[in-house]
KEPAVO-837923 format. One record per residue (C-alpha): x, y, z; residue in one letter. Coordinates in nm, 2 decimals. Example, Ala and Ser with C-alpha at 12.3 -4.5 7.8 and 13.67 -1.06 7.14 Angstrom:
<nodes>
NODE        X        Y        Z   code
NODE     1.23    -0.45     0.78      A
NODE     1.37    -0.11     0.71      S
</nodes>
This chain:
<nodes>
NODE        X        Y        Z   code
NODE    -0.78    -2.72    -0.37      M
NODE    -0.80    -2.52    -0.68      T
NODE    -0.68    -2.17    -0.73      A
NODE    -1.04    -2.03    -0.71      R
NODE    -1.12    -2.22    -0.39      R
NODE    -0.83    -2.08    -0.18      L
NODE    -1.05    -1.82    -0.02      G
NODE    -1.32    -2.06     0.07      A
NODE    -1.07    -2.31     0.22      G
NODE    -0.92    -2.05     0.43      L
NODE    -1.24    -1.92     0.56      A
NODE    -1.28    -2.22     0.78      V
NODE    -1.00    -2.07     0.99      L
NODE    -1.12    -1.71     0.94      A
NODE    -0.82    -1.64     0.72      I
NODE    -0.98    -1.51     0.41      A
NODE    -0.98    -1.14     0.40      T
NODE    -1.29    -1.01     0.21      P
NODE    -1.33    -0.63     0.20      L
NODE    -1.62    -0.41     0.24      A
NODE    -1.77    -0.29    -0.08      A
NODE    -1.65     0.03    -0.20      C
NODE    -1.82     0.31    -0.41      T
NODE    -1.66     0.55    -0.65      S
NODE    -1.65     0.93    -0.55      G
NODE    -1.69     0.90    -0.16      S
NODE    -1.72     1.28    -0.14      G
NODE    -1.75     1.50    -0.44      G
NODE    -1.93     1.50    -0.77      E
NODE    -1.87     1.15    -0.94      P
NODE    -1.58     1.16    -1.17      L
NODE    -1.61     0.80    -1.31      T
NODE    -1.67     0.79    -1.69      T
NODE    -1.55     0.45    -1.82      R
NODE    -1.68     0.40    -2.16      S
NODE    -1.38     0.20    -2.28      S
NODE    -1.30     0.02    -1.95      A
NODE    -1.45    -0.32    -2.06      T
NODE    -1.42    -0.30    -2.44      A
NODE    -1.25    -0.59    -2.61      A
NODE    -0.87    -0.58    -2.60      I
NODE    -0.64    -0.66    -2.89      A
NODE    -0.30    -0.81    -2.82      D
NODE    -0.04    -0.56    -2.98      Y
NODE     0.31    -0.68    -3.04      T
NODE     0.43    -0.33    -3.14      D
NODE     0.27    -0.09    -2.90      R
NODE     0.36    -0.01    -2.53      S
NODE     0.14     0.12    -2.27      M
NODE     0.27     0.46    -2.14      R
NODE     0.17     0.51    -1.78      V
NODE     0.22     0.83    -1.59      G
NODE     0.31     0.80    -1.23      I
NODE     0.39     1.06    -0.99      A
NODE     0.56     0.84    -0.72      S
NODE     0.88     0.74    -0.90      L
NODE     1.18     0.84    -0.67      S
NODE     1.54     0.82    -0.68      T
NODE     1.50     0.62    -0.36      S
NODE     1.32     0.34    -0.55      D
NODE     1.48     0.00    -0.56      T
NODE     1.47    -0.31    -0.78      L
NODE     1.50    -0.54    -0.47      D
NODE     1.15    -0.61    -0.37      P
NODE     1.26    -0.70    -0.01      A
NODE     1.40    -0.34     0.03      K
NODE     1.10    -0.14    -0.10      I
NODE     1.02     0.18     0.09      T
NODE     0.83     0.39    -0.17      T
NODE     0.51     0.36    -0.39      S
NODE     0.73     0.37    -0.70      G
NODE     0.91     0.06    -0.57      G
NODE     0.58    -0.11    -0.52      Y
NODE     0.47    -0.02    -0.90      A
NODE     0.80    -0.15    -1.02      I
NODE     0.79    -0.48    -0.82      A
NODE     0.43    -0.54    -0.94      S
NODE     0.55    -0.56    -1.29      Q
NODE     0.87    -0.77    -1.24      L
NODE     0.77    -1.02    -0.98      Y
NODE     0.49    -1.24    -0.83      D
NODE     0.39    -1.33    -0.48      T
NODE     0.27    -1.65    -0.35      L
NODE    -0.07    -1.49    -0.27      T
NODE    -0.25    -1.16    -0.37      V
NODE    -0.54    -0.95    -0.26      F
NODE    -0.81    -0.98    -0.53      S
NODE    -1.03    -0.70    -0.67      K
NODE    -1.28    -0.80    -0.40      T
NODE    -1.02    -0.81    -0.12      G
NODE    -1.01    -1.19    -0.08      A
NODE    -0.67    -1.35    -0.05      V
NODE    -0.63    -1.55    -0.36      E
NODE    -0.34    -1.76    -0.51      P
NODE    -0.07    -1.62    -0.74      S
NODE     0.25    -1.82    -0.76      L
NODE     0.07    -2.06    -0.52      A
NODE    -0.22    -2.28    -0.65      T
NODE    -0.31    -2.37    -0.31      S
NODE    -0.23    -2.27     0.05      V
NODE    -0.37    -2.53     0.31      E
NODE    -0.36    -2.54     0.68      A
NODE    -0.28    -2.84     0.88      G
NODE    -0.25    -2.94     1.25      D
NODE    -0.48    -2.66     1.36      N
NODE    -0.28    -2.40     1.16      A
NODE     0.05    -2.49     1.30      A
NODE     0.16    -2.62     0.96      T
NODE     0.09    -2.48     0.62      W
NODE     0.15    -2.66     0.29      T
NODE     0.20    -2.43    -0.03      V
NODE     0.17    -2.58    -0.37      T
NODE     0.33    -2.38    -0.66      L
NODE     0.21    -2.33    -1.00      R
NODE     0.38    -2.58    -1.24      D
NODE     0.35    -2.34    -1.54      D
NODE     0.54    -2.04    -1.39      A
NODE     0.87    -1.95    -1.54      K
NODE     1.14    -1.70    -1.46      W
NODE     1.20    -1.44    -1.73      Q
NODE     1.50    -1.65    -1.86      D
NODE     1.28    -1.93    -1.93      G
NODE     1.37    -2.15    -1.63      S
NODE     1.10    -2.29    -1.40      P
NODE     0.99    -2.14    -1.07      V
NODE     1.06    -2.41    -0.81      T
NODE     1.04    -2.47    -0.44      A
NODE     1.41    -2.39    -0.42      D
NODE     1.34    -2.04    -0.52      D
NODE     1.09    -1.98    -0.25      V
NODE     1.34    -2.13     0.00      L
NODE     1.62    -1.89    -0.13      F
NODE     1.37    -1.59    -0.11      T
NODE     1.28    -1.65     0.25      L
NODE     1.65    -1.76     0.36      D
NODE     1.78    -1.43     0.20      R
NODE     1.51    -1.22     0.39      I
NODE     1.57    -1.39     0.73      F
NODE     1.95    -1.43     0.69      D
NODE     2.00    -1.06     0.60      K
NODE     1.73    -0.94     0.86      K
NODE     1.54    -0.76     0.57      L
NODE     1.23    -0.56     0.65      P
NODE     0.98    -0.83     0.54      P
NODE     1.09    -1.07     0.80      A
NODE     0.90    -0.86     1.06      S
NODE     0.57    -0.94     0.88      S
NODE     0.64    -1.32     0.92      L
NODE     0.70    -1.36     1.30      P
NODE     0.55    -1.70     1.29      F
NODE     0.78    -1.85     1.02      V
NODE     1.07    -2.06     1.13      D
NODE     1.30    -2.05     0.82      P
NODE     1.48    -2.36     0.94      K
NODE     1.17    -2.56     0.94      R
NODE     1.04    -2.53     0.59      I
NODE     1.04    -2.88     0.42      D
NODE     1.08    -2.90     0.05      K
NODE     0.83    -3.19    -0.03      V
NODE     0.91    -3.18    -0.41      D
NODE     0.98    -2.91    -0.68      D
NODE     0.66    -2.74    -0.63      H
NODE     0.54    -2.81    -0.28      T
NODE     0.66    -2.69     0.06      L
NODE     0.55    -2.75     0.41      T
NODE     0.59    -2.47     0.67      F
NODE     0.62    -2.58     1.04      H
NODE     0.55    -2.25     1.22      L
NODE     0.67    -2.13     1.55      K
NODE     0.31    -2.12     1.66      Y
NODE    -0.04    -2.16     1.49      P
NODE    -0.17    -1.86     1.29      T
NODE    -0.46    -1.77     1.08      S
NODE    -0.29    -1.50     0.88      V
NODE    -0.04    -1.70     0.70      F
NODE    -0.19    -1.65     0.34      A
NODE    -0.26    -1.28     0.40      E
NODE     0.10    -1.21     0.52      A
NODE     0.25    -1.32     0.18      F
NODE     0.02    -1.10    -0.02      A
NODE     0.26    -0.80    -0.03      T
NODE     0.52    -0.70    -0.30      P
NODE     0.79    -0.70    -0.04      T
NODE     0.76    -1.07    -0.03      L
NODE     0.78    -1.12    -0.40      S
NODE     0.96    -1.45    -0.49      I
NODE     1.29    -1.41    -0.65      V
NODE     1.51    -1.68    -0.82      P
NODE     1.80    -1.84    -0.64      K
NODE     2.04    -1.66    -0.88      T
NODE     1.89    -1.33    -0.78      F
NODE     2.09    -1.02    -0.87      D
NODE     1.93    -0.69    -0.77      A
NODE     2.15    -0.50    -1.03      A
NODE     2.01    -0.73    -1.32      K
NODE     1.69    -0.85    -1.17      P
NODE     1.46    -1.12    -1.33      I
NODE     1.12    -1.23    -1.20      G
NODE     0.83    -1.43    -1.29      S
NODE     0.60    -1.13    -1.35      G
NODE     0.42    -1.00    -1.66      P
NODE     0.70    -0.77    -1.77      F
NODE     1.08    -0.79    -1.81      K
NODE     1.28    -0.49    -1.70      L
NODE     1.42    -0.27    -1.97      G
NODE     1.59     0.05    -1.91      D
NODE     1.58     0.20    -1.56      Y
NODE     1.64     0.55    -1.46      T
NODE     1.56     0.59    -1.08      A
NODE     1.30     0.86    -1.02      G
NODE     1.25     0.93    -1.39      N
NODE     1.13     0.65    -1.62      R
NODE     1.12     0.27    -1.63      V
NODE     1.07     0.07    -1.94      T
NODE     0.96    -0.30    -1.96      F
NODE     0.91    -0.55    -2.23      T
NODE     0.64    -0.82    -2.24      A
NODE     0.71    -1.15    -2.07      N
NODE     0.56    -1.37    -2.33      Q
NODE     0.60    -1.67    -2.09      D
NODE     0.38    -1.52    -1.82      Y
NODE     0.13    -1.76    -1.67      W
NODE    -0.13    -1.50    -1.59      G
NODE    -0.36    -1.26    -1.78      D
NODE    -0.17    -1.04    -2.02      G
NODE     0.03    -0.85    -2.10      P
NODE    -0.17    -0.73    -2.39      H
NODE     0.10    -0.49    -2.52      T
NODE     0.45    -0.52    -2.63      S
NODE     0.59    -0.33    -2.33      G
NODE     0.53    -0.09    -2.06      L
NODE     0.67     0.26    -1.97      E
NODE     0.64     0.41    -1.63      L
NODE     0.70     0.80    -1.66      I
NODE     0.75     1.03    -1.37      S
NODE     0.59     1.37    -1.36      F
NODE     0.67     1.66    -1.12      A
NODE     0.29     1.71    -1.04      D
NODE    -0.06     1.61    -1.13      A
NODE    -0.09     1.90    -1.36      A
NODE     0.20     1.79    -1.57      A
NODE     0.07     1.44    -1.57      E
NODE    -0.28     1.55    -1.68      A
NODE    -0.13     1.77    -1.95      K
NODE     0.07     1.48    -2.09      A
NODE    -0.24     1.26    -2.12      L
NODE    -0.45     1.53    -2.29      I
NODE    -0.16     1.59    -2.54      G
NODE    -0.13     1.22    -2.61      G
NODE     0.22     1.19    -2.45      Q
NODE     0.10     0.91    -2.22      I
NODE    -0.19     0.66    -2.24      D
NODE    -0.27     0.64    -1.85      V
NODE    -0.24     0.90    -1.57      A
NODE    -0.24     0.67    -1.28      S
NODE    -0.26     0.91    -0.98      G
NODE    -0.41     1.25    -1.02      I
NODE    -0.62     1.49    -0.80      D
NODE    -0.98     1.59    -0.85      A
NODE    -0.89     1.92    -1.00      T
NODE    -0.69     1.77    -1.28      Q
NODE    -0.95     1.50    -1.33      A
NODE    -1.20     1.77    -1.40      K
NODE    -0.95     1.93    -1.65      V
NODE    -0.92     1.60    -1.82      I
NODE    -1.28     1.54    -1.83      H
NODE    -1.35     1.89    -1.97      A
NODE    -1.09     1.82    -2.25      A
NODE    -1.31     1.56    -2.42      G
NODE    -1.16     1.36    -2.69      G
NODE    -1.30     1.05    -2.53      G
NODE    -1.07     1.06    -2.23      L
NODE    -1.19     0.85    -1.93      N
NODE    -1.18     0.93    -1.57      V
NODE    -1.22     0.68    -1.29      Q
NODE    -1.25     0.72    -0.92      S
NODE    -1.30     0.48    -0.63      Y
NODE    -1.26     0.45    -0.25      A
NODE    -0.95     0.29    -0.13      T
NODE    -0.76     0.25     0.20      S
NODE    -0.45     0.45     0.09      G
NODE    -0.39     0.72     0.35      T
NODE    -0.17     1.02     0.41      L
NODE    -0.10     0.99     0.78      T
NODE     0.10     1.25     1.00      W
NODE     0.36     1.06     1.19      V
NODE     0.44     1.21     1.54      M
NODE     0.79     1.11     1.66      N
NODE     0.78     1.01     2.02      V
NODE     1.16     1.05     2.05      K
NODE     1.12     1.42     1.96      Q
NODE     0.96     1.71     2.17      K
NODE     0.67     1.77     2.20      P
NODE     0.55     1.43     2.10      F
NODE     0.72     1.24     2.36      D
NODE     0.43     1.35     2.56      N
NODE     0.09     1.16     2.46      P
NODE    -0.10     1.48     2.55      V
NODE     0.07     1.66     2.25      A
NODE    -0.03     1.38     2.03      R
NODE    -0.38     1.38     2.12      Q
NODE    -0.41     1.76     2.11      A
NODE    -0.28     1.75     1.75      L
NODE    -0.53     1.49     1.66      R
NODE    -0.80     1.72     1.81      L
NODE    -0.66     2.02     1.61      A
NODE    -0.74     1.85     1.27      V
NODE    -1.08     1.93     1.11      D
NODE    -1.08     1.61     0.90      R
NODE    -1.39     1.71     0.70      Q
NODE    -1.23     2.04     0.59      Q
NODE    -0.93     1.85     0.48      L
NODE    -1.14     1.61     0.28      I
NODE    -1.35     1.90     0.13      D
NODE    -1.06     2.15     0.07      Q
NODE    -0.75     1.93    -0.02      V
NODE    -0.92     1.62    -0.15      Y
NODE    -1.22     1.79    -0.30      D
NODE    -1.45     1.55    -0.13      G
NODE    -1.28     1.23    -0.27      Y
NODE    -1.18     1.07     0.05      A
NODE    -1.34     0.90     0.35      T
NODE    -1.29     1.02     0.70      I
NODE    -1.02     0.84     0.91      G
NODE    -1.01     0.78     1.30      N
NODE    -0.63     0.75     1.35      D
NODE    -0.58     0.39     1.28      Y
NODE    -0.53     0.19     0.95      F
NODE    -0.69    -0.06     0.72      S
NODE    -1.06     0.04     0.68      P
NODE    -1.15    -0.25     0.44      F
NODE    -1.00    -0.52     0.68      D
NODE    -1.31    -0.70     0.81      P
NODE    -1.15    -0.66     1.15      L
NODE    -1.14    -0.29     1.14      Y
NODE    -1.29    -0.15     1.46      N
NODE    -1.59     0.06     1.36      K
NODE    -1.72     0.11     1.72      D
NODE    -1.50     0.38     1.83      L
NODE    -1.64     0.74     1.84      P
NODE    -1.53     0.93     1.54      Q
NODE    -1.28     1.19     1.64      R
NODE    -1.40     1.56     1.58      T
NODE    -1.21     1.88     1.59      P
NODE    -1.19     2.07     1.92      D
NODE    -0.93     2.34     1.92      A
NODE    -1.04     2.47     2.26      V
NODE    -1.00     2.13     2.42      Q
NODE    -0.66     2.07     2.25      A
NODE    -0.53     2.40     2.38      K
NODE    -0.66     2.34     2.73      S
NODE    -0.49     2.00     2.73      M
NODE    -0.16     2.15     2.63      L
NODE    -0.18     2.41     2.90      E
NODE    -0.28     2.17     3.17      K
NODE     0.02     1.95     3.07      A
NODE     0.26     2.24     3.12      G
NODE     0.33     2.34     2.77      F
NODE     0.41     2.71     2.69      T
NODE     0.18     2.80     2.40      L
NODE     0.22     2.81     2.11      P
NODE     0.39     2.48     2.09      V
NODE     0.65     2.50     1.83      K
NODE     0.68     2.20     1.59      V
NODE     0.88     2.14     1.27      E
NODE     0.68     1.95     1.00      L
NODE     0.89     1.78     0.72      V
NODE     0.72     1.69     0.40      G
NODE     0.76     1.60     0.04      A
NODE     0.52     1.58    -0.26      P
NODE     0.48     1.20    -0.22      T
NODE     0.13     1.24    -0.36      T
NODE    -0.06     1.51    -0.55      A
NODE    -0.21     1.62    -0.22      W
NODE     0.08     1.61     0.02      S
NODE     0.20     1.96     0.02      N
NODE    -0.16     2.10     0.04      A
NODE    -0.24     1.88     0.33      A
NODE     0.06     1.99     0.52      N
NODE    -0.02     2.35     0.45      E
NODE    -0.37     2.30     0.59      L
NODE    -0.23     2.14     0.90      L
NODE    -0.02     2.46     0.97      V
NODE    -0.33     2.66     0.96      Q
NODE    -0.55     2.43     1.16      Q
NODE    -0.27     2.39     1.43      G
NODE    -0.28     2.77     1.52      K
NODE    -0.62     2.76     1.68      A
NODE    -0.52     2.47     1.90      A
NODE    -0.20     2.61     2.03      G
NODE     0.05     2.48     1.79      F
NODE     0.31     2.69     1.58      D
NODE     0.39     2.44     1.29      I
NODE     0.67     2.53     1.05      T
NODE     0.64     2.33     0.73      F
NODE     0.98     2.25     0.57      K
NODE     0.95     2.13     0.22      K
NODE     1.19     1.87     0.08      V
NODE     1.20     1.66    -0.23      D
NODE     1.09     1.29    -0.21      E
NODE     1.45     1.16    -0.23      S
NODE     1.56     1.38     0.06      T
NODE     1.25     1.28     0.26      F
NODE     1.32     0.91     0.23      Y
NODE     1.69     0.96     0.28      G
NODE     1.90     0.95     0.60      D
NODE     1.67     1.19     0.79      G
NODE     1.38     0.96     0.75      Y
NODE     1.26     0.86     1.09      G
NODE     1.42     1.16     1.27      T
NODE     1.16     1.42     1.18      Y
NODE     0.94     1.56     1.48      P
NODE     0.63     1.56     1.25      L
NODE     0.61     1.42     0.89      S
NODE     0.35     1.30     0.63      L
NODE     0.37     0.96     0.49      S
NODE     0.16     0.77     0.24      Y
NODE     0.06     0.41     0.31      W
NODE    -0.14     0.20     0.07      G
NODE    -0.34    -0.11     0.15      F
NODE    -0.20    -0.35     0.41      L
NODE    -0.42    -0.58     0.62      G
NODE    -0.42    -0.49     0.98      I
NODE    -0.15    -0.75     1.08      F
NODE     0.09    -0.65     0.81      N
NODE     0.04    -0.29     0.87      Q
NODE     0.11    -0.33     1.24      A
NODE     0.41    -0.56     1.16      A
NODE     0.56    -0.28     0.92      F
NODE     0.48     0.03     1.12      T
NODE     0.36    -0.02     1.48      V
NODE     0.50    -0.33     1.66      T
NODE     0.82    -0.34     1.85      K
NODE     1.02    -0.50     1.57      D
NODE     0.85    -0.29     1.29      A
NODE     1.11    -0.18     1.03      P
NODE     0.92     0.13     0.93      Y
NODE     0.81     0.26     1.26      N
NODE     0.92     0.61     1.20      S
NODE     0.72     0.73     1.50      S
NODE     0.93     0.51     1.73      H
NODE     0.61     0.46     1.94      W
NODE     0.61     0.15     2.16      Q
NODE     0.33     0.01     2.37      D
NODE     0.37    -0.31     2.57      D
NODE    -0.01    -0.35     2.58      E
NODE    -0.04    -0.32     2.21      F
NODE     0.24    -0.57     2.14      N
NODE     0.09    -0.82     2.37      T
NODE    -0.25    -0.79     2.20      A
NODE    -0.09    -0.82     1.86      Y
NODE     0.11    -1.13     1.96      D
NODE    -0.20    -1.29     2.08      K
NODE    -0.42    -1.19     1.77      A
NODE    -0.16    -1.32     1.52      V
NODE    -0.16    -1.66     1.72      R
NODE    -0.52    -1.69     1.75      S
NODE    -0.74    -1.91     1.51      V
NODE    -1.06    -1.82     1.70      D
NODE    -1.24    -1.56     1.49      P
NODE    -1.42    -1.41     1.79      A
NODE    -1.10    -1.39     2.00      E
NODE    -0.90    -1.23     1.72      Q
NODE    -1.17    -0.97     1.66      K
NODE    -1.17    -0.88     2.02      T
NODE    -0.79    -0.85     2.02      L
NODE    -0.77    -0.63     1.72      V
NODE    -1.03    -0.40     1.85      A
NODE    -0.81    -0.37     2.16      Q
NODE    -0.51    -0.30     1.94      M
NODE    -0.69    -0.02     1.76      Q
NODE    -0.84     0.12     2.07      K
NODE    -0.49     0.16     2.21      I
NODE    -0.38     0.34     1.88      E
NODE    -0.68     0.57     1.91      Y
NODE    -0.61     0.66     2.27      D
NODE    -0.23     0.70     2.28      R
NODE    -0.08     0.62     1.95      G
NODE     0.16     0.82     1.73      A
NODE    -0.02     0.82     1.39      Y
NODE    -0.27     1.09     1.29      L
NODE    -0.48     0.92     1.02      V
NODE    -0.73     1.17     0.90      P
NODE    -0.86     1.02     0.58      A
NODE    -0.85     0.74     0.33      F
NODE    -0.80     0.86    -0.02      L
NODE    -1.00     0.78    -0.33      D
NODE    -0.79     0.66    -0.63      S
NODE    -0.84     0.90    -0.92      I
NODE    -0.70     0.79    -1.26      S
NODE    -0.75     0.88    -1.61      A
NODE    -0.68     0.71    -1.94      Y
NODE    -0.70     0.75    -2.33      A
NODE    -1.02     0.67    -2.53      A
NODE    -0.85     0.35    -2.68      D
NODE    -0.73     0.20    -2.34      V
NODE    -0.94    -0.09    -2.19      S
NODE    -0.90    -0.32    -1.90      G
NODE    -0.92    -0.06    -1.63      Y
NODE    -1.09    -0.18    -1.31      S
NODE    -1.11    -0.10    -0.94      T
NODE    -0.86    -0.23    -0.69      W
NODE    -0.98    -0.07    -0.36      P
NODE    -0.72    -0.27    -0.15      N
NODE    -0.41    -0.18    -0.35      T
NODE    -0.19     0.12    -0.44      D
NODE    -0.20     0.32    -0.76      G
NODE    -0.43     0.33    -1.07      G
NODE    -0.56    -0.02    -1.16      N
NODE    -0.37    -0.15    -0.84      G
NODE    -0.05    -0.13    -1.04      Y
NODE    -0.18    -0.43    -1.24      H
NODE    -0.09    -0.28    -1.57      F
NODE    -0.05    -0.62    -1.74      A
NODE    -0.44    -0.62    -1.75      G
NODE    -0.45    -0.31    -1.95      L
NODE    -0.46    -0.30    -2.34      G
NODE    -0.58    -0.12    -2.63      F
NODE    -0.92    -0.16    -2.78      I
NODE    -0.94    -0.39    -3.08      A
NODE    -0.99    -0.20    -3.41      K
</nodes>
């Protein structure tokens, strides 16, 4: 099975994950102007790509298995590789693996590694490194272990230096998808998080957490690019500062801006390009079921009814978002599109609270940080919308490092950003009984049972039914308020090329910055 045939081979077991087509500018006036996006790229040995990125944080880590922030994902995407990846179209494709083949009705899986992949010190990537990566994750009980419940780390056979066979705890159809996340980046058996090397397109240079990261090109990289001598990720306090830096020529790419700044950039002229497209990234309000009032499901449903999602999209996102329905992963083909779209009803919300014995207004503390260009504005709008529905919400603003610090997971109500994960990975990380990032602390036996059955199923029809059941449970009594899915809006200089849409990943260009370059002169 060749690299390009992976998706087709997996489709026999309904494992390929094609996503629905996405369009640019889901709501407002189209922003996309991509005159240089596909122009020929020259390989520059003396010029770095400077990328503005608002999500760098002092909580970022160089250890991919411990990533909790968008900045961590951005860094890992430059340094490391995963066995599989989600492509631009959403299909699961090889990365370090050239093939991933199921056997014994999906109870065993054979992974064949590339023979041309090297670590950034020049040594080859081998099966021993994959074994080390997984042993480390399971032995240390690191968060990614939760997304591999079917893997038995003691039953992975090394066939040769580039081949491994996984004997699973039970058959599964989501093996390839599960490995397509930066948290499961493969690291060398000599891994040192203080001085990390990977097999990705860039080598780490200088690193100042929350401020700036520099990289140099990995000339031995097996894939496309890099087309520049290096890469700089530069943090900005807000989208306005990032846009100003692009207009002033201090950066080449503004990777995550809002519609207001995109229009400022567009108006500045000078050949600057702006691109927007629909993604499944979402700012979701997390209702902590260990804290009042959200220990009561009535309060959770009432807050969901309090939110005017269209007003949020129009006022905060300037139309550049798609409405959500309180569960994740809209581009996953198993996403449940049959549930009625939840609409605002402040009168019903207030009535529900009163009937449940709440004294109105219900006081709630909302803790939030500017994790995206829109976070604070979204929280401020929730404060206003909650009043009519019987809530008195106090918004406590903190910085991103504080937000993801020791208090994370204790806030009664908070706003978190999640980029693309398939339904099963999203559940494993944020919803199930063993989820490492379940800051809502919500548990539901019926949900967990449906999830366990769905992961084990190799019958597409059965799996679809079980996932629909999972998302109906989240819709009815879950603890996440998912109001909308954000468009990605980025901008770049006139001489930058290689920019493309990655609707199923985080950040500008899906953090695939190795594919960017400067136009040949």
